[in-house]
C-alpha positions as CSV (number, residue, x, y, z in Angstrom):
1,M,19.9,16.6,-11.9
2,T,16.6,15.0,-13.0
3,D,13.8,15.4,-10.5
4,K,13.2,12.0,-9.0
5,K,9.4,11.9,-9.0
6,N,8.2,8.8,-10.8
7,I,7.1,5.6,-9.1
8,Y,7.6,2.4,-11.1
9,F,5.9,-1.0,-10.9
10,A,6.9,-4.3,-12.6
11,S,6.3,-8.0,-12.0
12,D,6.6,-11.5,-13.4
13,V,10.1,-11.4,-14.9
14,H,10.5,-15.1,-14.1
15,L,14.3,-15.0,-14.3
16,G,15.7,-18.5,-14.8
17,T,13.2,-19.8,-17.3
18,P,13.1,-21.6,-19.7
19,N,16.9,-21.9,-19.7
20,H,20.0,-19.9,-18.9
21,K,20.5,-18.6,-22.4
22,E,17.0,-17.3,-23.0
23,S,16.7,-16.0,-19.4
24,L,19.9,-14.1,-19.7
25,V,18.6,-12.2,-22.7
26,R,15.5,-11.1,-20.7
27,E,17.6,-10.3,-17.6
28,K,19.8,-7.9,-19.6
29,L,16.7,-6.1,-20.8
30,F,15.2,-5.9,-17.3
31,V,18.5,-4.6,-15.9
32,K,18.7,-2.1,-18.8
33,W,15.2,-0.9,-17.9
34,L,16.2,-0.6,-14.2
35,D,19.3,1.4,-15.2
36,E,17.2,3.8,-17.3
37,I,14.5,4.4,-14.7
38,K,16.9,5.0,-11.8
39,H,17.5,8.5,-13.0
40,D,13.9,9.7,-12.3
41,A,12.6,7.0,-9.9
42,K,11.4,8.0,-6.5
43,E,10.5,4.4,-5.6
44,I,10.3,1.1,-7.4
45,Y,7.8,-1.7,-6.7
46,L,8.6,-5.2,-7.9
47,L,5.3,-7.1,-7.4
48,G,6.4,-10.7,-7.4
49,D,7.7,-13.6,-9.5
50,I,10.9,-11.7,-10.4
51,F,12.5,-15.2,-10.2
52,D,11.0,-18.3,-11.6
53,F,12.1,-20.1,-8.5
54,W,13.9,-18.9,-5.4
55,F,14.8,-20.7,-2.2
56,E,17.3,-19.6,0.3
57,Y,19.2,-22.2,2.3
58,K,20.9,-20.9,5.4
59,H,24.3,-20.7,3.6
60,V,23.2,-21.1,0.0
61,A,21.3,-18.8,-2.4
62,P,20.2,-19.6,-6.0
63,R,23.0,-19.5,-8.6
64,G,22.8,-16.7,-11.2
65,F,20.9,-13.4,-11.5
66,T,24.1,-11.4,-10.6
67,R,23.2,-8.5,-13.0
68,T,19.7,-8.1,-11.4
69,L,20.9,-8.3,-7.8
70,G,23.8,-6.0,-8.5
71,K,21.6,-3.4,-10.2
72,I,19.0,-3.5,-7.4
73,A,21.8,-3.1,-4.8
74,E,23.2,-0.1,-6.7
75,I,19.7,1.5,-6.8
76,T,19.0,1.0,-3.1
77,D,22.5,2.2,-2.2
78,S,21.7,5.4,-4.0
79,G,18.8,6.0,-1.7
80,I,15.9,4.9,-3.9
81,P,13.6,2.4,-2.1
82,V,13.0,-0.9,-3.9
83,H,10.0,-2.8,-2.7
84,F,10.1,-6.6,-3.4
85,F,6.9,-8.6,-3.1
86,T,7.0,-12.4,-2.9
87,G,5.0,-14.1,-5.6
88,N,4.0,-17.7,-5.9
89,H,7.3,-18.6,-7.6
90,D,9.6,-16.8,-5.2
91,L,7.6,-17.4,-2.1
92,W,10.6,-18.7,-0.2
93,T,12.5,-15.5,0.1
94,F,13.8,-15.0,3.6
95,D,16.6,-12.4,4.5
96,Y,19.2,-12.8,1.8
97,L,17.7,-10.2,-0.6
98,I,17.2,-7.8,2.3
99,Q,20.7,-8.1,3.5
100,E,22.5,-8.2,0.1
101,T,20.4,-5.9,-2.0
102,G,18.6,-3.6,0.5
103,V,15.1,-4.3,-0.8
104,I,12.0,-3.8,1.4
105,L,10.3,-7.2,1.5
106,H,6.5,-7.6,1.4
107,R,4.9,-11.0,2.0
108,Q,1.3,-9.7,2.0
109,K,-0.7,-7.1,0.1
110,L,0.2,-3.5,0.8
111,V,-2.1,-0.6,1.2
112,T,-0.2,2.7,0.8
113,E,-0.6,6.3,-0.1
114,L,1.4,7.7,-3.0
115,Y,1.1,11.4,-3.9
116,G,-2.2,11.5,-2.0
117,K,-3.7,8.6,-3.9
118,R,-4.6,5.3,-2.2
119,F,-3.1,2.2,-3.7
120,L,-3.6,-1.5,-3.0
121,L,-0.6,-3.4,-4.2
122,A,0.0,-7.2,-4.3
123,H,1.3,-10.0,-6.5
124,G,-2.3,-11.2,-6.7
125,D,-2.0,-14.9,-6.1
126,G,-4.7,-16.3,-3.8
127,L,-6.6,-13.1,-3.4
128,G,-10.4,-13.2,-2.9
129,P,-12.6,-16.3,-2.6
130,Y,-11.1,-17.9,-5.6
131,D,-8.4,-20.5,-6.5
132,K,-9.0,-22.6,-3.4
133,G,-6.6,-25.3,-4.6
134,Y,-3.7,-22.9,-4.8
135,K,-4.6,-21.4,-1.4
136,R,-4.3,-24.9,0.2
137,M,-1.0,-25.4,-1.5
138,K,0.3,-22.0,-0.4
139,K,-0.5,-22.8,3.2
140,V,1.8,-25.8,2.9
141,F,4.5,-23.8,1.1
142,S,4.3,-21.1,3.8
143,N,4.5,-23.5,6.7
144,P,7.8,-23.2,8.6
145,F,8.0,-26.9,9.1
146,A,7.5,-27.6,5.4
147,Q,10.2,-25.1,4.6
148,W,12.5,-26.7,7.1
149,L,11.9,-30.1,5.5
150,F,12.6,-28.8,2.0
151,A,15.8,-27.2,3.3
152,R,17.0,-30.7,4.3
153,I,17.1,-31.7,0.6
154,H,20.4,-31.2,-1.2
155,P,20.1,-28.1,-3.5
156,N,21.0,-30.0,-6.7
157,F,17.9,-32.2,-6.1
158,S,15.5,-29.7,-4.6
159,F,16.1,-27.1,-7.4
160,C,15.6,-29.8,-10.0
161,I,12.2,-30.7,-8.5
162,A,11.2,-27.1,-8.2
163,H,12.1,-26.1,-11.8
164,K,10.3,-29.2,-13.1
165,W,7.1,-28.3,-11.2
166,S,7.5,-24.6,-12.3
167,R,7.7,-25.6,-16.0
168,S,4.7,-27.9,-15.7
169,S,2.6,-25.3,-14.0
170,R,3.6,-22.5,-16.4
171,N,3.0,-24.7,-19.5
172,S,-0.5,-25.5,-18.3
173,Y,-1.1,-21.8,-17.6
174,E,0.2,-20.6,-21.0
175,V,-2.2,-23.0,-22.8
176,H,-5.3,-21.8,-21.0
177,D,-4.8,-18.4,-19.4
178,L,-2.8,-15.9,-21.4
179,K,-5.9,-14.0,-22.8
180,Y,-8.0,-11.4,-21.1
181,K,-11.2,-13.1,-20.0
182,G,-13.4,-10.0,-19.4
183,E,-14.4,-8.0,-16.3
184,D,-16.9,-10.6,-15.1
185,K,-14.4,-13.5,-15.3
186,E,-11.1,-12.0,-14.2
187,W,-10.7,-13.0,-10.5
188,L,-8.5,-10.1,-9.6
189,I,-10.9,-7.6,-11.1
190,L,-13.7,-9.2,-9.2
191,Y,-11.6,-9.0,-6.0
192,A,-10.9,-5.3,-6.6
193,K,-14.6,-4.6,-7.2
194,Q,-15.4,-6.3,-3.9
195,K,-12.8,-4.3,-2.1
196,L,-14.2,-1.1,-3.5
197,K,-17.5,-1.9,-1.8
198,E,-15.7,-1.9,1.6
199,E,-13.4,1.1,1.1
200,H,-12.1,3.4,-1.6
201,Y,-8.9,2.9,-3.5
202,N,-7.7,5.0,-6.4
203,Y,-5.5,2.3,-7.8
204,F,-5.3,-1.5,-7.7
205,I,-2.0,-2.8,-9.1
206,F,-1.3,-6.6,-9.3
207,G,0.9,-9.0,-11.2
208,H,0.4,-12.8,-11.4
209,R,-1.9,-12.9,-14.4
210,H,0.8,-12.1,-17.1
211,V,-1.9,-10.2,-19.0
212,P,-1.6,-6.4,-19.3
213,I,-4.9,-4.9,-18.1
214,N,-5.8,-1.2,-17.6
215,I,-9.4,-0.5,-16.9
216,K,-11.6,1.9,-15.0
217,L,-13.6,0.4,-12.1
218,S,-15.2,3.7,-11.3
219,E,-14.7,7.4,-12.1
220,D,-11.9,7.6,-9.5
221,S,-10.6,4.0,-9.3
222,T,-8.4,2.1,-11.8
223,F,-7.3,-1.5,-12.0
224,I,-3.9,-2.4,-13.4
225,N,-2.4,-5.8,-14.1
226,L,1.2,-5.4,-14.9
227,G,1.6,-8.1,-17.5
228,D,5.0,-9.7,-17.6
229,W,8.5,-9.8,-18.9
230,L,8.2,-13.1,-20.6
231,Y,5.9,-12.0,-23.5
232,N,4.8,-8.4,-23.0
233,F,7.7,-6.5,-21.3
234,T,5.2,-4.2,-19.7
235,Y,5.4,-2.0,-16.6
236,A,3.5,0.9,-15.0
237,V,4.7,4.4,-14.0
238,F,3.0,6.9,-11.8
239,D,4.1,10.6,-11.8
240,G,1.7,11.8,-9.1
241,N,-1.0,12.8,-11.6
242,K,-1.3,10.0,-14.1
243,L,-0.6,6.3,-14.0
244,E,0.3,4.6,-17.3
245,L,0.8,1.0,-18.3
246,K,3.7,1.0,-20.8
247,K,5.6,-1.5,-22.9
248,Y,9.4,-1.4,-22.7
249,T,10.9,-0.7,-26.1
250,Y,14.6,-1.3,-26.7
């Protein structure tokens, strides 16, 4: 039996966009990757925006994604922990994924030790003193009363609104923000550098930006942005000694 020692990280699959046909192609690749890594995975961290939109009504969950949900359930049933971080697109995750797939849900950043190395893990949205407009919006989206109100809307209508907003937001983002801006302009790098002044971390791993980034912040601290599964099909793997940012080839 293969020694299960690797820890895997991925984010920003955005299942459901831009349409069912194209999303299904990417979903099959993502599930194929999950099926391959389960043989040597000690843990798997999914750092947000796995779904392009997700909202759980009390008795209704989003249609589709059966291959992904089934594969995650298979992996957790085998005893491999799968950590699921909410992102800005799947913020409204409540208890369905926990109950049905066995994931460990994280709504906030996570500081953890893996193989004796200190990690700060998060989706990345709203971190640091930046993007104040989004922070105000996130407060509304995270408000229990706002969530209750949204749940009163019929799913056919609410999902239509959400997908239209998601497409508009992403189209604007794709035009302006899909290139690396440099250390002095990348908000998450600036955030990581500020955190390093407060305490030491060996690794910062984020999603959200859709741009694969792997840079040294100091001799013993590395910043990783995971990229995405829309354009880059990238992920990270840590074997206890080395952390690599890789591109999935198929």
